[in-house]
Every structure is written in C-alpha cells, then in structure tokens.
N, C-alpha and C positions, 0 to 999 in steps of 0.2 A: 433406408441404407439407399445408396445410388449405385446401379450399376453401369457395368462396364458397355457401353454403344455395341451394340450389334456389328461385326465385317461387314461393309457393302458387299454387295455381290455387282460386277462392271463387268461389263463388255469392252473385255481391255482390245482395243484394235492393230495389235503389236504383229506384227507378220514378218518373217526370217524366212529370207532367201539363202540356202548355202550348197556347196558341191557335195555330191556323196562319190565323184572319183579320187583322181590324181589333179584336179584342178582344170582350169579350160575347159570347161563344160559349157560353157556361153552363159554363165550368169547375169554377166550385164544385158544382152537383151532381155531376160525376162524382166532384172529388176527396173529395165527402162519399162520394156510393157507397164509393169506395173505401178511405177512410181507417179504415171500418168494421176491416180487415184488418191495418192496419197501425199499428205502433208508434210511429212519429212521424211527422207532419205537416208537413213546412219549408218558408217560406215564401221563395222565393231573392231577390226583386229587388222594386223599386217601393213606393209609400207607400199614402197612403189617397185617390188619385187613384181607385184603382180598386176597386169595391164587388163583392161577388158576392152572391146570392140563392138561401138554401136551403130547400125547405120541406119542413118535417119534422110530421109526423102532424096536419096542419093547419096549422100554427104555421111562419111564416114569418121567417127571420133573414136580415136583410142588415147582411152584413160587410165590414167596410172593409181593415182591417191583422189581426184574426185568422186564423188559417188554419183553415179548415174541420175541422179533425178537432177542435176545441176540443169538438162535440159528443159526441165520444165520452169516456169516462171512461179507457178504455182506449189512447187514444192522445195521446203529447203534442206538444201544439203550440208549434211554434219559429219564430219570427221570425230568419230569418239577416243575417249580416253585409251584404247585398248590398241589405238594405230600408233605406227615410226614413223617420223613425219623427216622429210631431209628438205628444207625449206625453202632451196633455191629450186628443187623437183618441184615442189607444190606451186610457185610463185611462176614459173615459165610454162605450166600445165594454166594456170589461170590465166596466164596474158594469151595462149592459143585460143582459148575458150574466147575471149573477151574478141581478141582479133576477129575471131567468125561469128563475134555476133552474138553471142551468149552473154548474160548476166550473171556473173561470177561472183558478184559482189555479196548477194546472199550466203556465201556459204560462210558455215560455223566451227570453228576448229578447236574443239577440246584443250582448253590451259596445262590439261593433267597428261597428255599429249606427252610421248617419250623423243626429244628429236636425238636424227642420224647426223653423224657428226664422221667427221672425215678420218677421223682415226679410227671409225667403225668401219668405213670402209677400206682399208688399209689392212686392218688387221684381217678383217674379211677376204681380202685377196691374199695374202701370206699363208695365213694357214691352208687356205686349199689349196697352193702350192708345195705345201711345206708336207701334205698329204698325200699329195701323190696318185698313184692307183686309189689311196683307200678316200680320193674324197667326195664328200657328200657331195659336189653339185649346185650350189649355190649359183647364186645371181652373181655373188660377191658385189653389195651393193651394200652390207654394213647393216643387215637386218638382224640377222643373229649375235651380230655382238653386242648390239645395242636392247636387245631385248635379256640378255647373258649381263650388261649392266643395270637393266631394269630389277631384274633381279634379286641384285647383286647389294641395292640403292645405293649405286653411285652415278644413275643415269640422271641426264639433263632432260628436264622436263619444259615444254613451250613456255609454259608460264616463268619461268626464270630470265628471260629475254626482256620483259618487262620490268626485271630492278638488275641494270647494269652491274653493281657491285656484287649481288650475287651470284651473278650468272661468271660473272671472273670469279669469284671464288669457286666455285664448282668445279670451273675448267680448268685452274691451277691444283687446284689436289687431285683430279682425276687424271692428268698429262702427267704427275711427274709416276704411277702408275706406268699409264700406257706407255710413255716414250722411253723406262726401263724395257718395257719388252721387248718392244720396234727395237731399239740398237742394239741388246744386249742377245737378245731370238735371233730376230729377224737380218741382223744388222743394215737397219734402214735409219737415216736420217729420223732426228726428234722433229715433232712439229710444235713451232710457236705458239706460246697462247696469246701475244698478243695481235695478231695477224687472225687467228683464230675470231679473237674477240670482237674484233673491229667487222670482220665479216658478215656475224653472227647478228652481231645488232645494228648493221645496217639493214636488217631484215625489217626491223620494228614496226618502222613507219606503216609499211605496209601490211605485215600481219597484225598489227594491233587492232584496227577496226573490226576481221575475223573472228579473232580469241575469245572466248566466251564459258558459261559454266553449262556444257553440253549436257551434263545429268538431270539437271532442273527444266533444260530447255526441250530435253522426252518426256517426261515426268509431267510435265503441264501441258503438252500434246496430247499424253495418254489420260491424263484426267481428263481432257478437256472432249473426250470421247474421238480426236483426231487420229486418222489412220498415220501407221509407221511403219516402215519398211524399214528392216536391220538387213543389209548386206553382209556379206561375209568374204575372203579374199579370201584364194587357194580353195582346199577342199576337205573335204572328212580324211582321207587318208595320206592328208600331210599332215592332221592334225599333230602337234607337240608329244601326245596321251596317247593317240589312239589310231594314226597312222604308221607308218609299215619303217618304225625308227631303225635307225638316224637315218635314212633319207627323207626326210621331214619340212616344217618349216618351224619355226622359233617360238610359233603363237598358237591359240584353238581357234580353228575353225569352224570347229562343230556348231551346232545351234548353240549348244548351254555358251560358248567365246561371247554369245551378243548380252548376257547378262554382267559380265564381267567389266567387256569391252566396251557397253554403252550405259552400264550402270541402270542395267531395270531384273526384275527379279523372275524366275521364272512362270509364277502366274500373269505375267506382260507382256507372254507370248502364246495366239491362240492358235496362229499359224503357221506352218512349217512346211514350207515347199523344196523340198530337194531338185538340184537339178540333175541332170545324167546326160550325156552322148546319147545316139543309138549304140555306138560301140565305145569302146574305151582309148584312151592315152594319157601317157605319162610323159615327162620331162626329167632326163638327170637320168640318176644309179636305182638303183634298186629292184626288190623284185616284180614281176608284173607276168601272170601264168599264162593270159589269153595273148602275150604277144606274137604278131604276126612279122618276122623277118622274108618275106617271100611278095610274091609281086600284087597281092589282096592290100596286104600293109602298105604298099606305096602307092596303089588305088588311094587307098583314105586318107594316107596322108596328103598328096595333088588333090584330089577333090571335096578334102575338108577344108584345105590351106592348113593344116597342122604345123603351123609356126609361131615361135611367139610373139605376144604383142610386143614386149621391150625389147629381148635377147636378138629374138630369130629366129630361134634352136630349133631345129626339128623334132616335131616329138615324136616320142613313139606309140605305133600303134600296135588293136586289138580288138577282137571280137568281145562283146557286151559281156560283163563278168558278171551274172547274177548273185552269185554269192556274194560278194561286195558290195549288191545293192542292197541288198536284203539286212548287212551285215551295217549299212550307213543308214537306211530307215531308221535299224534299232537305234544303233548311237544319236539320231538326229530326234527321233520320235516325231517324222514326218506325215505329215496328214495328206501330202501330196507328191507328184511329183509332174516335170516339167521335163519332156523329152527336147534333145535339142539334134538339129543335123542327120534327120531322118532320107532328106534327100542327098545324101553323099553316099546310101548302099544301094541308089537306084539302078547301077548298073548288073551288079551281081545275082546270079542266079541262083544262089545258096547263100544262107543267112545261119551262121551259129550262133547258140547263145551259152558259155556257161554255167551249167549248173550245178555241176561240188567240182570237187577235186579228192584223187587221189595221188599218194605219194607211192615209194617203190615197194612199199609190203602191202599193199589193195586196199587198207585204208581208206576208208571214204569221209569226206569233209562236206555238211554243209555247210557249214561257216567256215569265217577266217579263223586259222589255227591262229593261238596265239603265238608260238612259238616261232621266232623269225626264220631258223633251221629249218623248219617244216615249209613253213611258207615261199622260201626259193626253191623248194627239190618238186613239192607238188607239182602234177599235171591235171590240165584242166580237161572236166569230163563233160563233153557238148550236147546240145539235141538240133537237127537240123532242124531249116526250114525256108519255106520257096521264097527267093527274091520279086519282084515285081515287074521289070524289066523295062523302068520308064520313068521319064523325069516326071517330078510332083510338085517342081517350085509356082506352081500355078493354080494348085488345090487352098482353096476357100474354105474349107469343112469338110466335117468327116468323110461324108458319101462319096466326097471326091478325090479321096483315096484310094486304089486299087485293093482291092478282096486280102490280099496277100500281106499290104501294111496294114490295114486293121488288125489282121491276125496278130502280124509279128507285136505290135504295143497291144492289144491283149494279153498276148503272155508274159511280155514283162509284167502287165500289172499283175498277174497272177502270180509270179514269181517274186515278186516286189513287199505284194501285201497291198497295196497301199493303190489307188484312183492315177491316171497321168490324165488331166483336162489340157494340158498347154500340151503344144509339139508344134518344134516349128521346123519350114520346110525350105529354108531359103536364109541368107543374113539379113535381108529386109528389116522391118519392124512390121511390116504389113503384112510376114508373110508367117502367120502364128494362124494355127488348125484349132480349134476349141472341140476338143472330144464330149459327146454327149458319158454321161455315167453306164458304167456295164450292166446289164440286164441281170 
C-alpha cells in the first residue's frame, strides 16, 4: 500500500513590510533598505494613491506604483494581482526612472491586476463632491471605484489589453452602466468607448513585454529559497476590513493581504515587519485620538515634512498611539517593528505616548474599541517621557543615541510586545540605526 508523501519542511524566505498606522510611515525607505538582499520585491495591493519617497545618494525618488526594489539591479520589482493600475501613470513612472538611469524593464506586471479607467476617476470625483461634508477624503484617482468593479465582476484586467476584441466587448458593456450613472445622476457627458479603447490599446506595445504570470514567478522564487519581499501600500488602519471604516482605503494593506494580493499562502511568510513613525499621522477625515492641533503638531508637520508624496496634502499629526500599535502588531502578527522619524522629535523637551483610552463614563480601553462611535469620542491616556534636546541625524549606532532616545525606544518595544531592530534618524538611506536586542 502506497503512503502519501510527507509534507516538506521548507524555510520559506518571505518577508512582508506593512504600515501599522494610517499610512505614510516611511515603508518605502525600509523596503529599499531590505530590497538589496531580496530577489523579488512584490507590491500586493493599492494603486497610485500611495506614494513613497526614497533618498539614494542625495537623489530623491518619488514612486507611486513601481516597487522600491527597482533601484537595485539584482532585484525584480513585481506588481501583483491585488494592485489596481493606471497604465498611463505606470508608463510615466517608468519613463522617469529610465531618464534617471534606472533599468525599469525588469518590472513584471500581473496580467490579473485590474485597470483603472477614466470612468472610475470621474465617478470618484463626482461621488466625493456629492457627499459634501460627509466625503471620505479619497485622492480622487479612481481607486475605490476600480475595486468596486472588481468585486462586482465587471472590472477590466491588464490581460484583457492583450486581446483587443475582448477588451472592446468588456469596455462597451461596462460603459452602458457607467455612462448612465454619469449622465442621469451627475449630469456629466458620457465617455466615448472608441476613444477609450484606442487610448488604452495604444499602451500595449510598451506594456506587453512587462506582463507576466506573477503568481508563478513568486512561487518559483520561494521554492528556490530566494528572498521575496512583499510591499504593502497604505497601512493597517486604512484596511477595508480592519481600519477606521469608512475612512479607509478599498483594499487590504494588512499582512494577510499579501496572500491574496500576491497569490501566496500564509506559510510563505516568515517575517512580518511593521513600520511605525515615532509619532502618529493621518491624511483626510476620520478619528484620531492623539491628534495635536497646537504648536507641537505644527512642529511635527514641519520637521517631519508631513505633506503627501502624490497630493501635497498636509498630514494631521499627533503623539504616538501605542493602543493602535499593539492592535496592529496583533492583526499583522508582526515579528518586529521598524521605527521612522525619531529625529523629528529632537527639539521637544518632553514626549508623550498614548497607552490607553478613556470615554466619557470613565471606562478605560487598553485595546482599540470596535464601535466607531466610541472611538470618535475617546480621550487618550498619556505617559510622559523626557526628550533629548539634540539632533541625532549623525547617529550610526545604538550607543550614539542619547539615553532618553534609547529609553523611548525600549518603552515602545515594551508596549508593542515586539522588538525594534531598525530605526531611521533621517531621510537618507544610510541614516538607519540597527538596535541590539533588549536584555
């Protein structure tokens, strides 16, 4: 009698980088830091509403769709099936990289990724305008409507571009409904199917060499024991299911989103790095318990250059929220944290960390309350820590940091329940301090 083969025990080299706040934590710089040791760098969700800035040898690169690994010749950047893609934006970004001496032809684009169409962007703009004061605060780039069409099974995928007949059929079908909504609900002119088809099919000669079976590509690398880095856009509390709904994005940035957005199983992920700022920021509407609408908030915004990479919008700023951070560590099963912008806090005489919430009845919450009405009204419970009062941008090791900065980091580790091996003390690639394990 034959027996089934025993399952292989494989050391799978899959690493996820995920934001633990509301985005803009600086994931790009740590993705870039780790990409040098990775064979593949895979973006698994989001669209060009999520920019990240990387500083390399004094040069600043603002990326929107292309994964950070593109800056390394030995790394293959991959846009996974969970991403929504505006082909014009993608080609412009590839041209920018090429003009600056970066070989962008290594990029691989999933044929199953969905296309952002002009009607998605028009509907995004109209919906936000229609909602008025109740608007979500989207970037109006068509991300949400594209994911909505994906869920409704009327989306158009990258691979559809490779068959003009299928592309035109799908486009004409979906435009019947979209033009009806635009004309009858929003009093907008209908979009022309022929013009859209001609425009999008004109991208094919440049896109076709990049289109690939990225799921197979990723699994081949994992099976060969090569390092694969999975890069999320946005962050935990913008997650469609686990964020501060409805002030969220339209996909799943949490680490579990890498499974669906790149086509791997949970056992393919053995390292999950949560990225957090040394304080907290968010863009747009929604609850923010530790928000600072004072001079300290302005200082954090100015020193932290808290303005969106894509939109230029000023981010809201506040003290570090350890309640959120603990919940993010739990949701993502983070193995460690990487902390950014510690240098921004340098001038402050004292620092605060939110360790719990209280509501009007005096009820204390050590976790994020699930009910949005409660979360909107809670007050932060702070503990105070001394500042260090000096710049730390030149620090190259843990011992170079002031004792107060070391103490602040160790307290965050205690509250989060996981170590912080990486800390950024400035925007440049080499301004990263590696921390020893706590005793």
